[in-house]
N, C-alpha and C positions, 0 to 999 in steps of 0.2 A: 499290854506287855508283850514283848519280843520273845520268841520261843527261845529257849536256851539249848544249845547245840553242843555235843561233844567236840572238844577241840582236837582236829587231826594233828597228828604228830608228825614232824619233819625230823628226819635224822641226818646228821652231817658228819662223815667220817674222814679220816686221814686219807690222803691220795696214796695209793698204794702202786700206781704205774712208775715206772722207772724216770727218774729226773723230774716229776711233776712237783712244783713247788707252790702251785695255787691252792685255794680252798674254795669250797662252793657257798659258803655264808660268811658274812663278816658280823661283828658285834651291831653294827648299824642295820643289816638287813634283818638279824635276829630279832632286834627290838621291833622293827616295823611289821614282821610276820606274827610275832605275838599280839601285836596291837590289833592286826586284821583278823585274829581268830585261830591261828595256829599255836600249837606248843612245839618247841624246838629241844631236841637233845644232841648235844655236840660230844664226839668222841674226844676224850682229853688229847691235847696236842695238835689237833687237827689244822690249826691256824699258824702254828710256830713259824713254819718255813715262809710264810707271808707276813710276818710280824705281828700277828694278832695272837693275843695271850689269852689262856684259859680264863683267868680273872675277868677279863672284859667281856668274855661271852656270857660269864655268870651274872656279871653286873647288868647286862642286856636282859636277862631273864631266861637264858637257856639253862637246861639241866645237863650237867657233865657226867659222861660216862666213861668208865675206865677201858673199855673195850669196844671194838667195832660190833661185835655180836650183842653186847648188852645195848648198844645205841640203836641198833637196827631191829632186833627181835620184836618189839611192839609197835614199830613206826609204820604209819600209812604210806609216808613218802620218803624216799631217799635221795638226798641231793648230792650229785658228784660232779667234779669237773670232768674226769674220764671214767670211762666205764668201770663198774665194780668189778672187784676180782672174784675169783671162786668162793672165797671164803665169806665174802659179803653177800654173794647171790645166795649161798646157803642159808645165811642168816635171815633172809627176807621171809616174811609171812606170806602165804599165798594170797595173790591179788594185790600186793603192794605196788605202789607207783614208784618208778625210778626215772628220775630226770637228770640227764647227763650229756655231754658230748660223746656220743657213743661210737663214733667212726664206723658206722654199720656197714659200709660197703667193704671194708678191710677186715675188721674184728668180727667176723661171722662167728666165732666160738662164744663170744659174750652174748651176743644176740641170741644164739640157740640155748645157752644156759639160763637167760632170762626168761625165755618162752617156756622152757621146761620147768621153771620154777612158777610159772602161771603170773608172772609179773607183767604189769601195764608199763611198758616202757615207752619214754619220749626221747628221741634224739633231737637235741636242740639245733643241731645243723639244719634240720628240715623246717624250722620255723619260717613261714612264708615272708616274703619281702613285700608285705603290705603295710599300710600307714598305721593301723592299730597294733601292729606287731613290731614296730621299730625299736620300743624299749625292751624287747626280748631278743634282739638280733645279736646273738653270741658271736657269730662270725665277724660282724663288724666291729664289735667292741674290741675283740681280741686282735683283730687284724690290724686295727689302728695303732695298737702298742707294738705288734711286730714290725709294722713299717718304721715306726721311731726307732725302736731297738736296732733294726738292722743296719741303720745309718751310723749309729753309735758303735756298733760292733766294727763296721767297716772303717769308720775312722780311728779306732783303736788298733786294727790290724794295719792300716796304711802304713803308718811310720813316717808320715809327712804332715804338714799343716793342711787343713782344709780351706780356709779362707785366704784371699791374697793379702799379703803384708808387705808395707813399703817402709823399708828401715833405710838407715844412713849406709849400712852394708850392702844395700841391694834389695831387690824386690822378690818376694816369694809368690809364685803364681797360684792362683785358686785351683782347686782340685776340680777335675771334670767328672761329674756324676751322671750316670745314664740309668734310669729307672724303666724296667720293662715289665709292663702290666700295670695299668693305672686304676685299680680298685681302690678299696678302703686303705689298704696297706701301702699301694703305690702312692696314693696322694699324701699320706702323712709321710713318707719316705722323702718325696719332693720338699714338702714344706720343711722337715727337719734338715735335709741338706741345704735348702736355700738359707735357713737360719744360721747354719753354720758358715755361710759364705761360699759354698761351691757354685760352680757354673753347672746348671742341671738341664739336661734334656730328658725325655720321656717318650714312650711309644705304647700304643695299645691298639688292639683290633677293632675297638668300639668308637665309632665316630664321636659319640656324645663325650668323650674324655677329653677332646682336643682343646675345648673351651677351658675346662676345668684345669688342665695343665698349665694353660697360658695365663689363667687367672692367678696362679701360684707363682708366676715369673719364671716358669721354665719354658722351653722349646719343645714343641711336639714334632715327632719324627714318624711318619708312617706312608705306606703306599696307599694313596686315597683313591682307589679304584671303584667299581660298581660293588664288589664283594664286600669291601670295607664299609660301604654305606649301609649294608644290610647285615652286619656282624654282630648283633646284640640280641639276646632273647628278651622276651616280655618281662621276665624276671630280673633283668638287668645283668646277667651273666654274659660272658664272652662266648661266642660260638666258636667250635673248632673249625679252623680254617682250612681251605683246600690246599692239597700239595702245590699247586701253581701259585696260590698267593703266598704260601709260606716260603717258596723259593724267591719271589720277588722281594718280599719283606727281608729275607736273609740276605739279599744282594745289597739292599739299601743299608742295613745296619751293620753289615761286616767292616765297611770301612769306618763307620763311625766308632765302633767297639775298639778298633785298633788304637784309637786316640784317647780312649777313656782311661781315667785312673781308678774309678770304682763303678762297677756294674751291680744293680740289684734287681734281681728277678722275683716276680710275686705272682706269676699266673697259675691259677688253678681252674680246673673244671669239675664240678661236683660228680662225684662217683667214677671218675676216670682217672687214669694216670696223668701226671701232670705234663703239659705239652713241652717238648724240648725247643728252648728258644736260642740257646748258645751252643753252637757245634764246637767240637774238638779243634777244628781249624780256626775258627774264630777265637776261641781262648788262645791258641798258639800265636795270634797276632798282637796279644796284649803285652805292654810294656812290663820289664822286671819290676816287681813291688806293686803291682797293680793288684786289685781286689774284686772278687766276684763274692756276693752273698746270695744264696739260693734259698728263697724262703719256701720254696715248694719241695725241698729235700725230703720231707716225710712222705711225699706221694709220688717219690720217683725222682723228683728234680726237674728243673728246667734247664741246667746247665750240664752238658756232658762232662762226665768226671767228678761231679759233686758226690760226696760220700757223707752218709748221714752221721753226724756226731764227729766229724773229722774235718780238719784243715788239710786239703789236698794242695800240695806245692807243684806247680807243672815244670815242666823241663825249661820253658822261658822264664820262670821266676815269678809267675802270678800265682795268687793264692785263692782257692775256692773254698769259701766258709759253708760248710753244711751244718749249720747249728739248728738242732731242734728245739721246738718249744720256745720260741723267742719271747712271747708274752710272759712265760715263767721267769723270764730274767728281770722283770719288774712286777715280782708277784704281788706286791700290795696293792697296786693300781689295778692289775690285771684281775685280781680276785674281787676287788670292790665292784669294778663293772660287771664282772660275770655274776656276782651275787646279785646285782640289783637287776640283771636280765632275768635270772631264775626267781626272784622274788615277784616280778611283774607276771611271769608264767604261772606262778602258784596261785594268783589271783583269779585264774580261769577255772580253779577247781572248786570255788565257792559260788554259790548262787547270790541273787540279790538280797537275800536275807541272812548272808553270812554262813549258811550251812554248806557242809562238805558234800557237794554234789556235781561232780564233774559233768560237763556236757560233752560227750564225745563226738558231737556233731558239729560243735564249734570249728569252724574253718582251721582255726590255729592248731586246736589239739589234734583235729584230724590229720592235718598235714605231717605233724611231728611224731604221731604215734607209729611205733615199730613193733612191738609184741602186745598181744592182749589175748586172753583166753587161752592160753597154752600154744599159741600160734605167732608166727612172724606175719605181720599185717600186710607188708609190701611185697608183690611177687618179686620185683627186681632184687631183693636182698636174700632171696632164697637159693638163687642159681649159683 
């Protein structure tokens, strides 16, 4: 006979950070978590903004709790989309595990509060980009939807048709869309803009992206010098480029930007402010009614003049969209993908016999760990 183990309890609560519509578990993942040996408690109303109802969680086997405190109090693990707020941290039992996108470089207060509570906290942003962790890669799953939604938001704000249309009354020209930064979000933006019928160009400092851009039917634009050929980290991220390269690239794209109808910027560097890709002078060359969507606005923005949560209208009539949390605008799908990421991550807490026995030397858990034993575990997060 297999040994009988106590089922570790996962709590899921409402997101209490401003404008967060996603949820950290869905009825689908609740059912699978329970089947794999967990019990799940869900605060009532947690999934409402993502179109998941309490009755569906209950039908999947979850216990419903009236309050966050009730849900969290006896839980071994807390699943969140964003970092828990003070009242949730206060409700944690000592040594409880917290799994969320913690924004640890910026939200130091939450990190310190989790450490003070003796919580073992994992930042899903730090899951390494290795083969066995692909199913846990929240940055990719959410960026994919952000890139899609950026194009939809741009198309709505643009006020003209995106595809070329030939009619008896004349021809409507296709919109010109320029994607700056070709990671997961950028590639999805290219694919979405192409599906809508736009003429798409894209740029990135990583040479490996050229083939990807062209495979999607877009044209690649970059200064392809020696620095460009070595502009990618082993983890697949873009390196910050030298001022000299940035000047050459800016010169190349300046004339290009002036001809574009829509520009979407997606460049992020982990733990650093977003690099500035579009200057005020470049914005000033754009046509009236043209649109810029800054996906990096929550980390300072790629576009000079971008304002978080606002649409900035420039003197020349261009619009800069500083929309936060684009994945949250497709909350049902974003939640479904994120919840599957967390479900896969939770599997690392169980040993081969199904017992709750996290191996903190596992390379994935070790990379994502940010607080344990009353301390912040990564030195770069303490400064």
